[in-house]
N, C-alpha and C positions, 0 to 999 in steps of 0.2 A: 349095525349099531355098535359104538366101539367101549367095549364095557373094561376099565381100566384095575389094576389091581387093588385091591383095599386089604390093610394091614390092621389087627386088632391087637393088645398087648402080647397074647400068649404066641402070636406069631413070629416074635422077635426077641433078641436080646442085648443087652449093651456089651461091646468088647473093650475088654480091659485094654487099658494103656498105663505107661510109665507116669510115675507121680510120686512126689515127694511131700504130699500132703497127708497127716494122720488125720482121724476123725476127731478128734477134740480140737484141730484148727478148721474145721468146713464151717463156713458160714452160710446159712440158708434162707438168708434176708431177702425180701423179694416185692418186687410191688403187685398189688391185687386189682389196684386201678390207677388211673393217670396219676392221684394225689393220696392214695393210702398205702402205707408199706408194712408189712408182717416179717416178724423174724422168722415163722416159720409159715412153709408156701400150704397150710389147710384152711381150707372152711367147711364148718360143717353145713349137712345139709337140709334145707327148707321145707323138710318134712315134720309130718305131725308125729311120729314117733321117733324122733332125733334131736330138733332144737327147739328149746322152750329158753325162759330165762338161765337155768341154771346150766344149763349145756354153754350158752352163749357167754356166759360171765367166765365159765373155764376155760373155753377157748380162746378167749380173751386173754386171759391172765398166762398161758402159754406160749402168748408170740401169734396164734391164729386168730380168726373172727367165726363167731356164728351166727348165722343167717336165721332169724327168725321166722316160722313159716307162719302162713296168711289163713290157715283154717280155725280162726279163732275171731270173735269180734272187734273191730277196729278198736275199740276201747282198752279190750284183753290185749292186744299187741300193743298199742301204746303204752300200757301198764308195763308190759316186759320188758321194752326200750327203757322205761324211766328207772326198773329196778336195775338193768344194768350200768345205767351211765350213773344211778347213785351207790353202786356196791363198793367202789373202790375211787377216792379221788384224793389229788394231790391237795387240792381244798374244795369242801363243799362249798358253791357259789349259792348265794342266794337261800340261806339254810332255812327248814323249819323253824318260826320263832313263836312266841305266845306274848301276848300281852301283860302287864301287871294285873290287871282285876281280873283276869280270869280265873277258874276256880282249879281246883285239885282235880276233881272229875276230868273236865277240859283236858288237863294237861295230861293223864293218865289214858285217855282216850286216843291223843294225838300221838304219845308215845307207842302206843300199841297199834294203832292203824300204819303209822310210817317204820315200826319194829327200830327205834331209835331208844338210846339212854339217857340223853340231855338234850335241851330245849333252849337256846337263849333267850332273855326277855326283852323285849324291847317296849317303848312308847310306840303310841299312832305313828309318829315320824319318824320309826326308826333306829332311834337313838336307845343305844344299849343299857341297859341298867341292871341287869345281872343274868345269871345262869341258872335252870332247873334240872338237876340231874337225879337219877335213880336213889342217889345217896340222902337225897335231900325229902323225898316222897315216901322211903321205903317205911317208914313209921309213922305215917301222917295217917289220920283216921278219919277227919271231917271232910267230906267229898265237896263242902260248898265253901273250905277256908282256901281265901286269895293265893293266888301265885306269889305274889309280892311279901307275904309272911314266911313263905318256905322257900324263896331263891337266895342264891348266895350272891350277896352284892358288893361285898366289900373284897378289895384285893384282887380283882378279878385279872386272869392271864390273859392280856391282849398283845397283838401284833397286828403291825402292818402288811397291808397287801403284796408288798417286795419279797418277806420272809423267805429264807431257803430253807430246803427240806432238814438241812443238818442243823440251822440254828432251832427250827420248830421242835426236833427232837433235844436238841441241848436241853431247853426252856421246859418241855414238858418233864425232861429227866428232874431237872433241877425243883421244880416245883411239885413234883411227884403228882401230877395228875395226866387225866387221859384225853382233856380238851384244850384247843386255843382258839379264842374269839378274834376273830380276823375285823379289823375296825378301820373306816377312812378318817379324814383330817376332822370330820363334824361327829366323832364317835359311834356312827351308823354300822350297825354289824351286816357286814355284807360278805363272810364266810366264816367258815368253821373247819380246822385241822384238827382231827383226831389220830391217836396214836396206832389205832389198828390201820386205819389208812397208810399211815409211815410201815408199820411192820409189814402190810400186803407188798408194799413197794420194793420191801428187803427182799420179801420170799420171792417174788416174782419180777425181778430185773430185767425180763424180755415182754413182758406185756404188752399189749397193742393199744396203746392211748391215742387220746386226743390231745390238743394244745392248754389245755387245764387239766390236765393228769386225770383225766376219767377212762374207764375202759370203752374202748370203740364196739361198736354192735352193728350189725347189720338185718333188714328185715324184708321179704318178699312181699310185691304186691303184684297188681295186675297192670291190664288195660283198661279204656274206657271209663267213664266218669267216676265209676264206684272204685275203680284203681286209683284214679286219680286224687279222689276225696280220702281214700285211705292212705296215702303217700302225703297227701298236706298235714294231715295228722300226724303221721310218724315226722316229718320234718320240723313240726313243731313243737315234738318232743324231743329233739335233736339228735335223730337218728345221724347216723355217720355215712350209712351206706344204703341205696335202696337197689333190691334186686327185682327188676321187671322181669318175672318168671313165669314162662308159656312152653308149651309144648313144642311150638314152631315160630322159633322166632324170627323167621322171615317171611314177616307178617307186618303189612302196612299200620295196621293197629300197633305193633308193638313199636316201631319206628316214629308214629305219632306218640305215643307214652313218655319215650325219652326225651322229646322235644318238650314236650309239656312239662314235667320235671325239670327240667335243665332250666326253662323259664322261671319257674317258680321259684326255685332257690339256687343261688350258684355256692353254695356250702357244702352241699350233700353231694356225694358221688355216685354213679350210676351204674351197675351191670345190668345187661339185659340178655337175653338168650331165650331158650337153647338153639344153637345153630350148628350146622355142620360142615358148611360150605365157605370157601372164601368170599364168593359173592355175598352172602348172608352176613358175614363180617363186616365187610366193606358199608355194606347199606346202614347197619346199625352206627359204626362207628359215624359215618356221616352225619346221622342224625344226634349225635354226640353222645354217644357213650363213652363212657370212662374204663369200661372192661367187658369182655364178652364171654360168656358163658357157652361151652361146646359141649354136645351132645345129645344125641338123639336116639334112645332105645339102648345104651350101652350098659344100663344101671341093672344089676343081678335082679331085681323085684320087676323091673320094666320091662311090658310085654307090647312095646310102640312097634317094634319090627316083627312082633308075629300077627298082632291084629291089626294093623296098618300097610307092612311092609314096606316100611320109610324106615331110613337110616343110612349112616355112614359108617362103617367099622372107627373105631374110636381113635386110635393111633393115625391114622389117614387123616381124619376130620381135625384132630389138632394139629397136625402137620400143616395142612391146607390154611386152617384159619390163622395157626401162630405166623405164616410166613406174612400174610396181611395185615395181621396186629403189630408186628415188627415194626413195618417200614412205616406205619401210621401212630407207631409211639403209642399203642394199647394193650396192656397185658390181657392174654385170654386165661381162662380157668376150664381145666379137663374135669368135665363132671360127668360122672358114673363111669362103671366098668373096672374100678380099683378095688380089687380084691386083696391085692396081698402090698407090701411096701414096696416091693420091688417094680408094680405097676405104678406105684408114685416114680419111681425114678426113671422110668420110662416116659413116662407122661411128662416130665420136666425135661427129659431129653428131646424130645420131640418138637419142645417151643413153649410149653405151656409154664406160662408163671406160676400158678398155683392150682390144687387141686381140690374138688369139694367130695367129701365122702360120708356117705350114709349108713352104708350096712354095716362098716367097721366101727360105727360109735353106738348104733344102736343098743348095743347090749351093754351099754355101761350105765352105772347109777345116775349120771346125769341125765339121762335118754328120759322124754315122759311116758313112753311105753308104759302098758301096763304089764306088772311083773305076775307071771302063774307058774305052778308047779307041774312038772311033768315027768311021772317015772324016777320021783325024787331029786329032781332037778329043777334048779329056778331058770327061767328064760322071760324075755321080753319080746311084746307084741312088737312085729315090724310090717310095714305096708306101703306099696306105692301109692303116690297120690292121685293116680289115675283109676284106684281099685274103687270100689262100689262104696263102701264105706268112708274112706277120704272125701270120694266127689259130695256124698251127702253132706259132709259136715262143712263143705264150703270150697272144695278145689276144683270145681266143675269149670271153672270160665280158665284154668290154666290150660283146658283142652279146648276153648272157645265152647263150652257147652251151658256155660253159666244161664240159657235162658230155657234150657231144656229141664221140665217140670217131672216127667214122667219115665219111670228108670225101666219100664218094662219096654 
């Protein structure tokens, strides 16, 4: 038996070389899939103590992307996708609207549910007749009062769909208002531009956005019919990136899942994994994957190597998979085993286009883990997706254990 040398991050250091570049001149832009670029090469892990909507929003604002975990019901994951997509928009396409005959109570319920402060008022045919804002309803007392009596309907601030951000900002300033209504030639309301979205664009110039100016978001799914149904619902919610997330990506079910998703939609990108060999990388790319996730057992909290005796040292795995990915034009993502910023540098030097991190983000304010006090210090819970708690919540099929009911 020929046993080859395998290396992990602690086994190597990068040799410094001559350079004329200073830190402020560096460019960390990269591709995470064939069709999606990031300004920073970082994805947040699809773990139930790391990434939900809050984390995904911040990751996208800073130039990375968050992968929503799937230890939740499909409708909850869809709602999280929509929350990210609506958080920041160059223009809110097809905004929430209300009709003139609706009541004050209807409008207040709509504002509360969607957490918005203004609603375009349109007729049944979509033609704009006014706008209702918090200012219009602040002192209204009759819940049955029709919206038509409360709304602002004169001198509406409207723009055409082709308005630039600078033109929109100038008009908002001139009119001393916070919202612009976007209308087509028939005066139908087709969008909404808000001052908050413009401010966010200025504050986060490197944000990862789609063609419509909305934040990009990824979400984890799995194999089989249940996984495909989940994926279909996510695609309907305009998800940017599907991550078919399993512990052993070199599996025929994973390849089939990739093929099904690519047939379902040409617009969504697909990352598949996890793998640790060149052969597995080639198989998933042949199936249609736009990105490959590399790492079996390297995570700080992962026990795959101890429990199953399976894995490849992460640096070697990244180099092997990246060699195939580069030849086939598909990025690879190093997932797991990244404990310091130096480990990220080593992973990128080994050929990874980006890195997925979990433990480094699990203690942040945006992470969904429970906060608890221990000896006077605040901590956040963090667990692996193969733990009893996580599998009981829904991640068992990541380990092809979805049909197992008895945990004993």
